[in-house]
C-alpha positions as CSV (number, residue, x, y, z in Angstrom):
1,M,14.4,-6.4,13.6
2,T,17.5,-5.9,12.1
3,E,18.4,-3.7,9.4
4,N,18.3,-5.0,5.7
5,S,21.7,-4.6,3.9
6,A,20.0,-3.0,1.4
7,T,18.9,-0.3,3.1
8,T,19.9,3.0,1.4
9,V,19.2,6.5,2.1
10,A,17.1,8.5,-1.0
11,T,19.3,10.4,-3.2
12,D,16.1,11.3,-5.9
13,T,14.5,14.7,-5.6
14,F,12.2,16.3,-8.2
15,G,10.7,19.7,-7.9
16,P,9.4,19.7,-4.2
17,F,9.4,16.1,-3.8
18,T,12.6,14.4,-1.9
19,Q,12.4,10.4,-1.9
20,V,13.5,8.4,1.0
21,S,13.8,4.5,0.3
22,V,14.8,1.9,2.9
23,G,15.0,-1.8,2.3
24,L,12.8,-4.0,3.7
25,S,13.4,-7.1,6.3
26,G,11.6,-10.4,6.2
27,D,11.4,-13.9,4.7
28,H,8.7,-12.7,2.1
29,E,10.3,-9.3,0.7
30,G,13.3,-10.1,-1.2
31,K,15.1,-7.1,-2.2
32,A,12.1,-5.0,-2.2
33,V,12.5,-1.0,-0.6
34,V,9.5,1.2,0.8
35,N,9.5,4.8,-0.3
36,A,8.8,7.7,1.9
37,Y,8.5,11.3,0.6
38,I,9.1,14.6,1.8
39,V,7.3,17.7,0.0
40,R,8.9,20.9,1.0
41,D,8.3,24.4,0.1
42,G,10.8,27.1,2.1
43,N,11.0,26.0,6.0
44,T,7.5,24.5,5.7
45,A,7.3,20.4,5.0
46,A,4.8,17.4,5.2
47,F,5.8,13.6,5.5
48,L,4.0,11.6,2.9
49,D,4.3,8.2,4.8
50,S,6.4,7.5,7.2
51,G,8.1,4.0,6.5
52,V,9.5,1.2,8.5
53,V,10.9,1.8,12.1
54,W,14.2,0.8,11.1
55,G,14.2,3.7,8.6
56,Y,13.4,6.3,11.2
57,D,17.5,7.7,10.5
58,R,17.1,8.1,7.3
59,L,14.1,10.1,7.5
60,T,15.7,12.4,10.1
61,E,19.0,12.3,7.7
62,A,17.0,13.6,4.7
63,I,15.3,16.4,7.0
64,D,18.9,17.4,7.8
65,R,20.3,17.1,4.5
66,L,17.3,19.1,3.1
67,G,18.4,22.2,5.6
68,L,15.0,21.7,7.6
69,Q,14.4,21.6,11.3
70,P,12.1,19.3,12.8
71,S,9.4,21.7,13.7
72,D,9.5,22.5,9.9
73,V,7.5,19.3,9.2
74,K,3.7,20.2,9.7
75,Y,2.0,17.2,8.2
76,L,2.4,13.6,7.7
77,L,-0.1,12.4,5.4
78,N,-0.8,8.7,5.0
79,T,-1.6,6.8,1.6
80,H,-2.6,3.9,3.5
81,E,-2.7,2.0,6.6
82,H,0.2,-0.6,6.1
83,M,2.7,-1.6,8.6
84,D,5.6,-0.4,5.9
85,H,4.0,3.1,5.5
86,V,3.0,4.0,9.0
87,G,5.8,2.6,11.2
88,N,7.2,6.0,12.4
89,N,4.0,7.7,12.7
90,A,4.0,8.1,16.3
91,R,7.6,9.1,16.6
92,L,7.5,11.7,13.8
93,V,4.9,13.4,15.8
94,K,6.4,13.3,19.0
95,E,9.5,14.6,17.3
96,T,8.4,17.3,14.9
97,G,4.8,18.1,16.4
98,C,3.1,17.2,13.0
99,R,-0.2,16.6,12.4
100,V,-1.8,13.1,10.7
101,G,-3.8,13.1,8.0
102,A,-5.4,9.9,5.9
103,H,-8.6,8.6,4.6
104,P,-11.3,7.9,7.4
105,G,-11.7,4.3,5.8
106,R,-8.9,3.0,7.6
107,A,-8.0,5.7,10.3
108,D,-8.7,3.6,13.2
109,W,-6.4,0.8,11.9
110,I,-3.6,3.5,11.6
111,A,-4.6,4.3,15.4
112,D,-4.3,1.4,17.0
113,N,-1.4,-0.9,15.9
114,D,-2.7,-4.3,17.4
115,L,-5.9,-3.8,15.5
116,N,-3.8,-2.9,12.3
117,A,-1.8,-6.2,12.5
118,R,-4.9,-8.7,13.2
119,M,-7.1,-7.0,10.6
120,M,-4.3,-7.9,8.2
121,V,-2.2,-10.7,9.6
122,Q,-4.8,-12.9,11.3
123,R,-8.0,-11.8,9.4
124,F,-8.6,-15.6,8.5
125,P,-7.9,-17.3,11.4
126,D,-9.2,-20.5,10.3
127,A,-6.4,-20.5,7.1
128,A,-3.3,-22.3,7.9
129,P,-0.6,-21.8,8.9
130,L,-1.6,-18.9,11.2
131,F,1.4,-16.2,11.0
132,D,2.7,-14.6,13.9
133,L,1.6,-10.8,14.3
134,T,5.0,-9.5,15.5
135,E,7.6,-10.9,13.1
136,E,5.2,-10.5,10.4
137,Y,3.8,-6.6,11.3
138,L,4.4,-5.4,14.3
139,S,8.0,-5.6,14.5
140,W,7.8,-3.4,11.2
141,M,6.2,-0.7,13.5
142,G,6.9,1.3,16.7
143,D,5.9,0.5,19.9
144,E,3.2,3.4,19.8
145,A,0.4,4.5,17.1
146,A,-0.5,7.9,16.5
147,P,-4.2,9.2,15.9
148,V,-5.4,10.5,13.2
149,D,-5.9,14.2,13.0
150,F,-8.1,15.0,10.0
151,F,-9.1,13.1,7.1
152,L,-8.4,13.2,3.3
153,T,-11.0,12.4,1.2
154,E,-11.4,12.9,-2.9
155,G,-10.8,16.2,-4.4
156,A,-9.6,17.8,-0.8
157,K,-6.1,19.3,-0.4
158,V,-3.6,20.2,1.5
159,D,-1.3,23.5,1.6
160,V,2.4,22.9,2.7
161,G,3.2,26.6,2.3
162,N,2.6,27.5,-1.4
163,I,2.6,24.0,-2.5
164,T,-1.1,22.1,-3.0
165,L,-1.5,18.9,-2.6
166,E,-4.9,17.4,-4.3
167,I,-6.4,14.1,-2.9
168,V,-7.1,11.2,-5.4
169,E,-9.0,8.1,-3.7
170,L,-7.4,5.2,-4.7
171,H,-8.9,2.5,-3.5
172,G,-8.2,-1.5,-3.7
173,H,-4.9,-2.6,-2.7
174,S,-6.3,-0.9,0.7
175,L,-10.1,0.5,1.3
176,G,-8.3,3.5,2.4
177,E,-5.8,4.3,0.1
178,I,-5.3,7.7,-1.5
179,G,-2.8,9.4,-3.6
180,F,-1.1,12.9,-4.1
181,W,-1.3,15.3,-7.4
182,E,1.2,18.3,-7.3
183,A,0.0,20.3,-10.6
184,E,2.5,22.9,-10.5
185,S,5.5,20.5,-10.9
186,G,3.4,18.0,-12.4
187,V,4.0,15.0,-9.5
188,F,1.8,12.3,-9.0
189,M,2.5,10.3,-5.7
190,F,1.0,6.8,-4.4
191,G,1.3,4.1,-2.3
192,D,0.6,0.8,-3.1
193,V,-2.4,1.0,-5.7
194,L,0.5,-0.5,-8.3
195,L,2.8,-2.8,-7.3
196,P,5.8,-4.3,-9.1
197,Q,5.2,-7.6,-10.9
198,D,8.3,-9.5,-9.4
199,N,7.1,-8.9,-5.8
200,P,7.5,-12.2,-4.1
201,V,4.2,-11.9,-2.7
202,L,0.8,-12.1,-4.7
203,Y,-0.5,-8.6,-5.8
204,L,-2.5,-7.2,-2.7
205,Y,-5.9,-6.0,-2.9
206,E,-8.9,-6.3,-0.8
207,D,-11.7,-6.2,-3.6
208,P,-11.0,-7.0,-7.1
209,T,-14.1,-5.3,-8.8
210,I,-12.7,-1.8,-7.1
211,M,-9.1,-2.5,-7.9
212,R,-9.8,-2.7,-11.7
213,T,-11.8,0.6,-11.8
214,T,-9.2,2.1,-9.7
215,C,-6.2,0.9,-12.2
216,E,-8.8,2.3,-15.1
217,K,-9.3,5.5,-12.7
218,L,-5.4,6.3,-12.4
219,A,-4.3,5.4,-16.3
220,H,-7.2,8.0,-17.0
221,F,-6.3,10.8,-14.2
222,L,-2.6,10.4,-15.6
223,S,-3.3,10.7,-19.3
224,E,-5.6,13.7,-19.0
225,R,-2.8,15.8,-16.9
226,D,0.8,17.1,-17.7
227,V,2.3,14.3,-15.5
228,K,6.4,15.1,-15.5
229,L,6.7,12.3,-13.0
230,V,5.2,9.4,-10.8
231,Y,6.2,8.3,-7.6
232,S,5.3,5.2,-5.8
233,G,5.2,3.3,-2.4
234,H,7.7,0.4,-3.8
235,G,8.8,1.2,-7.3
236,A,11.3,3.7,-9.0
237,P,10.4,7.0,-10.0
238,C,8.6,6.6,-13.4
239,G,7.2,8.9,-16.6
240,K,3.6,9.4,-17.3
241,Q,3.5,7.0,-20.0
242,E,5.3,4.1,-18.1
243,A,3.0,4.7,-15.0
244,I,-0.4,4.3,-17.4
245,E,1.0,1.1,-18.7
246,W,1.7,0.0,-15.3
247,A,-2.0,0.5,-14.3
248,N,-3.1,-1.1,-17.6
249,E,-0.5,-4.3,-16.2
250,C,-1.9,-4.4,-12.9
251,R,-5.4,-4.1,-14.3
252,E,-4.9,-7.0,-16.4
253,R,-3.0,-8.8,-13.3
254,V,-6.3,-8.8,-11.3
255,D,-8.2,-10.5,-14.4
256,Q,-5.2,-13.1,-14.4
257,I,-6.0,-13.8,-10.7
258,H,-9.5,-14.1,-11.2
259,D,-9.1,-16.5,-13.8
260,S,-6.8,-18.9,-11.9
261,V,-9.1,-18.6,-8.6
262,V,-12.1,-20.0,-10.9
263,G,-9.8,-22.6,-12.2
264,S,-9.1,-23.8,-8.8
265,I,-12.5,-24.4,-7.8
266,K,-13.9,-25.5,-11.2
267,K,-12.0,-28.2,-11.1
268,A,-12.3,-29.1,-7.3
269,S,-15.5,-31.8,-7.2
270,S,-15.1,-31.8,-3.6
271,G,-14.8,-28.3,-2.9
272,V,-12.0,-25.8,-1.6
273,T,-10.9,-23.9,1.1
274,L,-9.8,-20.0,1.3
275,A,-6.2,-21.9,2.0
276,D,-6.3,-24.3,-1.2
277,V,-7.4,-21.6,-3.5
278,R,-4.4,-19.3,-2.0
279,D,-1.7,-21.8,-2.2
280,E,-3.0,-23.1,-5.7
281,V,-3.1,-19.6,-7.1
282,C,0.4,-18.7,-5.3
283,D,2.2,-21.6,-7.0
284,A,0.5,-20.8,-10.3
285,F,2.5,-17.6,-10.4
286,G,5.5,-18.1,-8.5
287,K,4.5,-16.5,-5.3
288,V,5.1,-17.0,-1.9
289,R,2.2,-19.1,0.1
290,E,1.6,-15.9,2.7
291,W,-1.1,-14.0,4.8
292,R,-1.6,-11.1,2.2
293,A,-2.6,-13.2,-0.6
294,L,-5.4,-14.7,1.8
295,I,-7.0,-11.4,1.3
296,T,-6.8,-10.8,-2.6
297,I,-8.2,-14.5,-2.5
298,D,-11.1,-13.8,-0.1
299,G,-11.9,-10.6,-2.3
300,H,-12.1,-12.7,-5.5
301,L,-14.4,-15.4,-3.7
302,A,-16.9,-12.5,-2.6
303,E,-16.9,-11.3,-6.1
304,L,-17.8,-14.9,-7.3
305,E,-20.4,-15.6,-4.7
306,R,-22.3,-11.9,-5.5
307,A,-21.9,-13.3,-8.9
308,S,-23.9,-16.3,-7.9
309,S,-20.7,-18.5,-9.7
310,I,-19.8,-20.6,-6.3
311,E,-21.6,-20.9,-2.9
312,K,-19.9,-21.9,0.3
313,R,-20.9,-25.3,1.9
314,D,-19.2,-26.4,5.3
315,G,-16.5,-24.3,5.2
316,R,-16.0,-25.3,1.5
317,W,-16.4,-23.2,-1.9
318,Y,-18.3,-24.9,-4.9
319,W,-18.6,-24.0,-8.3
320,V,-22.2,-23.7,-9.2
321,A,-22.8,-21.1,-12.4
322,A,-23.5,-23.0,-15.6
């Protein structure tokens, strides 16, 4: 994997948080970056996510810049299991001796790169085209994975020196996603529950019902607290009101995708496949037809099936609601 020419070293620090940004590579990523974070109190530190494999040197440069030693890193806390957030887990564990914490819902994926890749890139093997695991996923990660040492669930707290990170469950993009609230500095950090609208790929989430609820939960959580800054996995740092508006926009985006899925099925008297709906919805939103969109569309199909609006016959989906 060659390094993206847009790769940068983080310069943003607020309170105990330092952001490390690295450019993404691949045909579907555009100019996107992924952010990892260092939380530091004196000589005690934790990573929030580990980024992509070609960004490892950026992580160590940030540690050096902060005057820390590798042994000062006590924890690696993952927001979720996706390849651009866990790509350096094993190497950080090996080099620092840190312990890995994550939500139990996807801990087995974090501990097994091959499982992780298959469940993301080839979850729907009958939906053409079948994307390559290495090119699309495994090449973003180190050769080895690291097991999760302890679980992080709603309301749990992790102490990094005298800094306390409170865990907030933010399921939707992943069913094992979490965020971190640090009350003293007023910083909230999440991974991919909210994603920029200009991403070249369709908004990725596993379950639209859960996604809507989580967007509403996040907006409410932020509105009730003295939030000074919000950090994310792919966006720029933003303030409280901007983050609330972002959450509301993402909530609306789920409904827009829902409407597009419904329209695609309703007009197809001979039924549609998962790939058919993916292609039509991606075209409608100007997004790339790729594997992440299959996950989002499958979630909407499952929601519609639960509502008895559609049914599947001979591998094709039909609209059956009145």
